N, C-alpha and C positions, 0 to 999 in steps of 0.2 A: 823561224823566230823562236828563241828559247822561252821556256815557261817562266813566269814571274815567280821569284823566290822570296818568301817573307821570312822573318825571324821571330823566334819566341825567346825572350830573355827571362831567366830564372835566377833568383838570388836566394841562397840558403845560408842561414846562420847555424853553425854546428852548436848543439846544446852544450852548456858548460860541463855536464856530467858524462858526455859521450866518451866511450873508450876508443882507443886507437883502432882504426880499420882502414884497409885499402880504399882509396877514393873511388875506384871503379866499382867496387862492391857496394860501397855506401850509396853512390848515386843510382846504381841499378835498383836498390831497394827504396830509394827516396823519390824517384821520378816516375810519373805515370807512363805506362806502356814502354818502359825502358828495358833493354836487354844489355847484358854485359858487353857484348860485341859492339853494339851501337854506342854505348858510353865510351868505350876505348877508342872508337873512331873519332868521336868528338874531342877527346883528349889529345889524340895524335894530330888533329887539325888545329890545335891551339885554341879551341873554343871553350875550354874550361880553365878558369882562373881561380887560384887560391890566394886570397889576400892581394889580389891585383896582379899576380904573376902566373904565367902558364905553368901547368903542372905535368906530372907523369902518372901513368896508371897505377904504379906501385907506391905512390905517395900515401902515407898514412895520415889521415885527417886528425887534427887536434881539437880539443875543446875551444870554442869561440872562433874557429876559422870562419872566414867569409868566402863562400864559393859562388862564383858567377858563371852561369852556363848560357851559351848562345846556341839555340837549336834552329838550323835552317828548316823551314817548312814549305813544302810544295803545295799549291792549291789543290783542293779536292777535284779529281777528274770527273767528267760528266758521266762516264761509264767505266765500270770495272773491266779490266783487260785480262785475257787469258794468259796464264803463266805456267811454264812447265815445272810444276812443283810436285814431288811425290805425294801420293795419297795412300793411307792405310784403309782400304775399303773392306769392311767386314761383310757387307751384304749389298747386292744390287739387283734390281729387276727393272721392268719398264716403267715403274711408278715412283720408286724411291731408292735412296742409298742410305746405308748406315756407315758412318766414317769414324775412325778412331783418331781424334785430333791430338796432335802432340802439344805439350806445353810450349808457350811462346808464340803460338799461331793465333791470330785474331780471326774471328768467324767471318767478318766482312769488312770492306774498306770503311775506315772512320778516321776521325781527326788524328793526324800524325802516323797513321798506319794505312796508307793507300795502296800498298803493294804487299805481296807475300802472304796474303790472307787465304783462308779456306775457299772463299768465293773465286779468287784468281786461279786457284788450283782446279776447282770444279769446272770452271769455264774451259779449261784446257782439256779436261777429261771428257766432257759431254756438252753438246749444244742443246740438250733438253733439260731445262730447269724451270721451275715455277716462276711466273712473273707476278704472283699475287701480292707480294710485299716488296715494293721498291725494286722493280725488275732490272734497273740499270746498275744498282749498287749492291742489292741483297738478293739476287735470284736464288731460289731454292731454299733459303734459310728459314726454317720453321721455328727453331729455338737456338739459344746460344749458351755457351759456358765461358767463364772468364778466360782471358788470354793465357794466364799462367796455370790454369786448371787443364789437365789432360782428360781425355776420355771420349765417350760415344755421343754422336750427334746424328739426328735424322735429317736428311735432305730430300725435299720433294721435287719431282720432275715435272709435275703438271699442277694446274690450279686446283682441280678437284681434290687431288690427293693432299695438297697443302691445306685446303680448307677443312678436310676431314680430320687430319692430324691436329690442326690447331684447335678443333673442338675437343679432342681428347685431352689436350693440354689444359684447356680452360676448365674442363670438368674434372681435372686432376685424376684421370683414369690411367695415365701413363705411369708405368713402373720405372722409377729412377732410383738406383742404388749407387751411392758413392762410398769410397773408402778414404779415410784420412788418418794421418798420424797427428795426434794432438799432445799438447803439453799436459803432464800430470796424470794422475789416476782418478777416475770418476768414482764418487761415493756409491752411486747406483750403476749397476752394469747394464741396465736397460731403462729407457725412459723417453720422454718427449720434451722438446723445447718449444714454447709457445709465446714468444714475445712478438709484438708488432714491430715492424721495421719502418724507419723513416730516414730521409736523407739528412746527413749531419748539417747542423746550422753553422759549424765552424769550418768545415771542409766539404765543398759540394761534390767532391769525387768519392766521398765515403758515405757509408750508411751506418746507422746505429739502431740499437733496440730501445724500446720504450714500454713502460707499463701503463702509460696514459692511453686514453681513447683517441689515438691519432695514428696516422700511418696506415700501413697495410698489414692485415693479419698474416701470420706466417707460422707454419708448423713443421718441425723437423723431428723425426724419430731416430733414436740412436741405440746402438748395441755395441758393447765392448767385445772385440774379437780376441785381443791379446794385450797384456800389460807388460811394461818394461820398467826399468829403474825410475825414470822420470818422464815417461811418455806412455801413450796408449794408442793402439790401432782400433779405429772405430768403423762400424758399418752404419751408414746414414741413409735414410729414405726420406725423400721430399714429398710432403703432402701439399705444399704450395710451391710456387716458383718465383720467389722474389730475387731481385738483384743482390748478389753477395750473401744470400740467405744463410748458407751453412757457415760461412766465415764469420758473419755477424753473430749468429746464434751461439757458436762455440766460444767466441770471445766473451759473450755476455755471461756465460757460466764459468768464466775464468779458466777455460781450457782451449786457448786459441790454437789454430792449426800451426804445426811446426813449420817454421820458415816463412810464414805469412808476413810480408813487409808492411802491410797496411793495418792489420788488426792485432798487432802485438805478438806475432809468432816468432820474431827474431830477438826478443828480449829473454834473457835467462831468468827463469822463475826463482824467487827467493828460496834459499836452502840448497842451491846447487852452484854456489860460487866458490867452493873450495878449488884451489889451483888445478888439481888433477882432473876433477870433474868438469871445470870450466874449459880446460884445454880440449877435453874430449867433445864437449858440446860445440865449441867453436869449430872443430873439425867437421862435425856433422852438419852444422849450418853452412860451412864452406861448400859442402857437397850438395846442399839442398837450397838452391838459389831462388826458390819459389815456395808457394804454399804446397804442402804435401797432401794434395787433394786430387782424386781421380774419379771421374764419372764411369764407374765400372760396369754397371748393368743397365740395360734399357729394354723395356717390354711394352708392346702396344698392339692394337688390332690393326691388321693391314687394311687400309681403306678399300681396296679392290677385292681381295680374296676373302676378307672377313676372318682370316685365320689369326690366332694370337702368335706373335713373334716375340722372341726373347733372345737378347744377345748379351754376351759377357766378354770382357776384355781383361788381359793381364795388367797387373800394376806395371808402370814404366820403370825403367832401370834405376832412375834416381831415387824413387821411393823404395824399391827393393834394396838398394844399397843402404839407404837410411835405416830400414828395418833390420838389416844385417848388422849395421853398426850399433844399433840399440840393443 
């Protein structure tokens, strides 16, 4: 008997001031958990209509276009299944793994992403994963990074290791260093961002900063590594671990992460709209289809050996290419 398939219907009104852009790129940046390949498959299947008519992936959206998308959704499985997906394992022993997650991979099965996740790959790699936190769907997962953020993650193989690592996270003793390319040049080359973070009242998928006494406290330390004509490369250290923390904090100080489709990173900042510069920026955005954010360094005390471990990873190719272009 085949699985029950449900549908999710989405209607998008293109803003009046929107510049022309390929519809597959526009929808990739507009839809939650979307990839360009997935959007193109929806278009090929005739599930994307523009003004009531099926479209092609190279169609360039126009102001006031009405886009209707139908997304087939499979029900959540009762248990995550093993899948033969390559893993970039930086370190492994009998207690834990450190994995370099690529951009585009979700940490564990969730709404509209029930396959192709890090958990599916881990289950194929090992049958020894912690069951401390939702063992059927999230075995081994101690912490997460956003789908389109690349970088290092710790995975626990047993419950005791998981619990000890979770304590280190809750006490903020884990070293977590990120690197990001952001819009503009910062006035201070080193500093901290200390806005509370709350869920957006207008869009429940987003978060926002607040100066009011609400939400969760969040602290991000930053340092400029390199400056470019209209962007900067930053080193960022998390002192707290809120959802979307770095992305929200950098947007709050008007330096959103380059390419970030949710927090203003795909809009060209004022002063850079001259035709030659705009064309160059458009090309850079074309090559950076996500937020230019990488979880580069991870340090912690090994729960079993009590030794301090510290791991570093290279910037992925898309961010390297962006920096080269800048």
